C-alpha positions as CSV (number, residue, x, y, z in Angstrom):
1,M,62.1,108.1,31.7
2,T,58.6,109.7,30.9
3,A,58.1,112.9,32.7
4,P,55.2,112.9,35.3
5,D,51.9,114.6,34.0
6,P,51.8,118.2,35.1
7,R,48.2,117.6,36.4
8,V,49.5,114.9,39.0
9,V,52.4,117.4,40.1
10,E,49.9,120.3,40.5
11,H,47.2,118.2,42.3
12,A,49.5,115.9,44.2
13,D,48.0,116.7,47.6
14,A,44.2,116.3,46.4
15,I,45.3,113.0,44.6
16,A,47.0,111.6,47.8
17,S,43.8,112.4,49.8
18,V,41.6,110.7,47.3
19,R,43.9,107.5,46.9
20,R,43.8,107.0,50.7
21,E,40.1,107.4,50.6
22,V,39.2,105.2,47.6
23,C,41.8,102.6,49.1
24,A,39.8,102.5,52.4
25,L,36.4,102.3,50.8
26,H,37.3,99.0,49.1
27,G,37.7,97.6,52.6
28,E,33.9,98.3,53.1
29,L,33.1,96.3,50.0
30,L,34.7,93.2,51.7
31,R,32.9,94.3,55.1
32,W,29.7,94.2,53.9
33,N,30.2,91.0,51.5
34,L,29.7,92.8,48.2
35,V,32.7,91.5,46.4
36,T,34.7,88.3,46.0
37,W,38.4,87.6,44.9
38,T,39.4,90.7,43.0
39,S,36.0,91.6,41.6
40,G,34.4,95.0,41.9
41,N,35.8,98.7,42.4
42,V,35.5,102.0,43.6
43,S,36.5,105.2,41.8
44,A,36.5,108.8,42.7
45,R,36.7,112.2,40.9
46,V,39.7,114.3,42.1
47,P,37.9,117.8,43.0
48,G,38.7,120.6,40.9
49,T,40.6,118.4,38.2
50,D,39.7,116.4,35.1
51,L,41.2,113.3,36.8
52,M,39.8,110.3,38.5
53,V,41.4,107.4,41.1
54,I,40.4,103.9,40.6
55,K,41.1,100.6,41.9
56,P,44.0,98.4,40.0
57,S,43.1,95.5,37.8
58,G,43.3,92.2,39.4
59,V,45.1,93.1,42.6
60,S,43.8,91.4,45.9
61,Y,42.0,93.6,48.2
62,E,44.5,92.5,50.8
63,D,47.3,94.0,49.1
64,L,45.6,97.3,48.1
65,R,47.6,100.3,49.5
66,P,46.6,104.0,48.7
67,E,49.7,104.2,46.3
68,S,48.2,101.0,44.4
69,M,45.1,103.1,43.3
70,V,45.5,104.5,39.5
71,V,45.3,108.0,38.5
72,C,43.4,108.2,35.1
73,D,42.2,111.3,33.0
74,L,38.3,111.4,32.2
75,E,39.2,109.5,28.9
76,G,40.3,106.5,30.9
77,T,43.9,106.7,30.4
78,A,46.2,106.0,33.1
79,V,48.4,109.0,34.0
80,D,50.2,107.7,37.3
81,G,50.4,104.6,39.1
82,R,52.5,101.4,39.0
83,H,49.5,99.2,37.9
84,A,47.0,98.8,35.1
85,P,43.6,100.4,36.1
86,S,40.7,98.5,36.6
87,S,38.8,96.8,33.3
88,D,35.8,99.1,34.3
89,T,37.7,102.3,33.7
90,G,36.5,103.3,30.5
91,S,32.8,103.2,31.9
92,H,33.6,105.0,35.3
93,A,35.2,107.7,33.0
94,H,32.1,107.8,30.7
95,V,30.1,108.4,33.9
96,Y,32.1,111.1,35.1
97,R,32.1,112.9,31.6
98,A,28.7,112.7,31.1
99,R,27.3,113.6,35.1
100,P,29.5,116.4,36.7
101,D,27.2,115.9,39.5
102,V,28.6,112.5,40.3
103,G,31.6,112.4,42.5
104,A,32.3,108.6,42.7
105,V,31.2,105.3,41.0
106,V,31.2,101.7,42.7
107,H,30.6,98.4,41.2
108,T,29.9,95.3,42.8
109,H,28.8,91.8,42.1
110,S,27.0,91.4,45.4
111,P,25.0,88.1,45.4
112,Y,21.3,89.0,45.8
113,A,21.5,92.5,43.5
114,T,23.3,90.4,41.1
115,A,20.6,87.6,40.9
116,W,18.1,90.2,40.1
117,A,20.4,91.7,37.4
118,A,20.7,88.1,36.1
119,R,17.0,88.0,35.8
120,G,16.9,91.3,34.1
121,E,14.4,92.3,36.6
122,P,14.2,95.4,38.5
123,I,13.6,95.4,42.3
124,P,10.4,96.7,43.0
125,C,9.8,99.4,45.8
126,V,8.0,97.6,48.4
127,I,9.6,98.6,51.4
128,T,10.2,102.1,53.0
129,A,14.0,101.6,53.1
130,M,13.8,101.4,49.3
131,A,11.7,104.7,48.9
132,D,14.0,106.4,51.3
133,E,17.5,105.6,49.7
134,F,16.5,104.9,46.0
135,G,13.3,106.9,45.6
136,G,11.5,103.9,43.7
137,D,12.4,100.8,41.9
138,I,16.0,100.0,41.4
139,P,16.2,100.0,37.4
140,V,17.9,97.6,35.1
141,G,20.2,98.6,32.7
142,P,21.1,97.0,29.2
143,F,23.9,94.2,28.9
144,A,27.2,95.4,27.8
145,L,30.4,93.7,27.4
146,I,33.3,94.8,29.7
147,G,36.4,96.8,28.6
148,G,35.1,99.9,27.0
149,A,32.7,102.8,27.7
150,E,29.4,100.8,27.0
151,I,28.6,99.8,30.5
152,G,29.0,103.6,31.7
153,E,26.7,104.6,28.7
154,G,24.0,102.1,29.8
155,V,24.5,103.4,33.5
156,V,24.0,107.1,32.3
157,A,21.0,106.3,30.2
158,T,19.3,104.2,32.7
159,L,19.5,106.5,35.6
160,E,18.7,109.6,33.5
161,D,15.0,109.3,34.5
162,H,15.5,107.8,37.9
163,R,16.2,109.1,41.4
164,S,17.8,105.7,42.2
165,P,21.7,105.9,42.8
166,A,21.9,102.1,41.8
167,V,21.3,100.4,38.8
168,L,21.2,96.6,37.8
169,M,23.2,95.9,34.8
170,H,21.6,93.2,32.9
171,G,23.5,90.0,33.5
172,H,26.4,91.6,35.0
173,G,26.0,93.3,38.7
174,V,25.5,96.7,40.5
175,F,26.8,100.1,39.5
176,T,26.1,102.8,41.9
177,I,26.8,106.5,42.0
178,G,27.1,109.4,44.3
179,A,28.1,112.9,45.3
180,T,30.9,111.6,47.3
181,P,32.8,108.3,47.4
182,T,31.0,107.2,50.7
183,A,27.6,107.9,49.3
184,A,28.2,105.8,46.3
185,V,29.7,102.8,48.6
186,K,26.5,103.2,50.7
187,A,24.2,102.9,48.0
188,A,26.0,99.6,47.1
189,V,25.5,98.5,50.6
190,M,21.9,99.4,50.6
191,C,21.2,97.9,47.2
192,E,22.4,94.6,48.5
193,D,20.4,94.8,51.7
194,V,17.0,95.6,49.8
195,A,17.6,93.2,47.1
196,R,18.0,90.4,49.8
197,T,15.0,91.7,51.8
198,V,12.6,91.9,48.8
199,H,13.9,88.4,47.4
200,L,13.0,86.8,50.7
201,A,9.6,88.4,51.0
202,R,8.4,87.3,47.3
203,Q,9.3,83.5,48.2
204,H,6.2,83.9,50.5
205,G,4.0,85.1,47.8
206,P,3.3,88.4,45.3
207,L,4.5,91.9,46.4
208,E,2.5,95.1,46.5
209,R,4.6,98.2,45.3
210,L,4.1,101.1,47.6
211,P,1.8,103.7,46.4
212,Q,3.7,106.8,44.5
213,E,2.6,109.4,47.1
214,H,4.1,107.6,49.8
215,V,7.3,106.9,48.0
216,D,7.7,110.5,47.2
217,A,6.8,111.6,50.8
218,L,9.3,109.2,52.4
219,H,12.1,109.8,49.9
220,D,11.9,113.7,50.5
221,R,11.7,113.2,54.3
222,Y,15.0,111.0,54.1
223,Q,16.7,113.0,51.7
224,N,16.0,116.4,53.4
225,V,14.9,116.0,57.1
226,Y,16.5,112.7,58.3
227,G,19.6,112.9,60.2
228,Q,21.7,115.6,61.5
229,R,21.8,119.2,59.7
230,T,24.3,121.9,60.2
231,E,22.5,125.0,61.9
232,T,23.1,128.4,60.2
233,P,24.2,130.8,62.9
């Protein structure tokens, strides 16, 4: 019998908490119609460690439980769990290695956003909701095969010069990042929402991108003013 990884023992409580959160958020992918069958995945970094938690490969959403989630190191190697991890694990791991600020990664094949990805076309920033959430266009990353780190490399390279937390991987689907798992899932939900709206608008004629100064102002307001703020005593 193989001895448990000492990191898993040391951080058992934190891992259990992340497993519960990641499992629950997979339900949000279903609720917002972002995935079908067993496609898509959510992963999250275990705070204060070099570990991540990710959905198992090929397990139905209805069968997912916190204990189903697989713990991997940041090279993508499984260190705890009874299932094999997602086929996207290597790419998620690459994002975490390259971007210490990223706490979670989400992948979906949501229909409208994936249609833009199939065309290899960025979603232009033509509505205020895009400026708010994405700070500009949602960019397109390069095509890459599934199974290694190549998709993650494309995600990191594409988002390097963008404020967007979402990228459309050409011919594949959506990847989003966030400081927290909820933020990454929110970005995936909003990506599909604006992809649909902009697609419908374009059926009636050409679209005009919002002026950059308005995009900048809207993004700053949404990121720094909108919502509730904790007051300092």
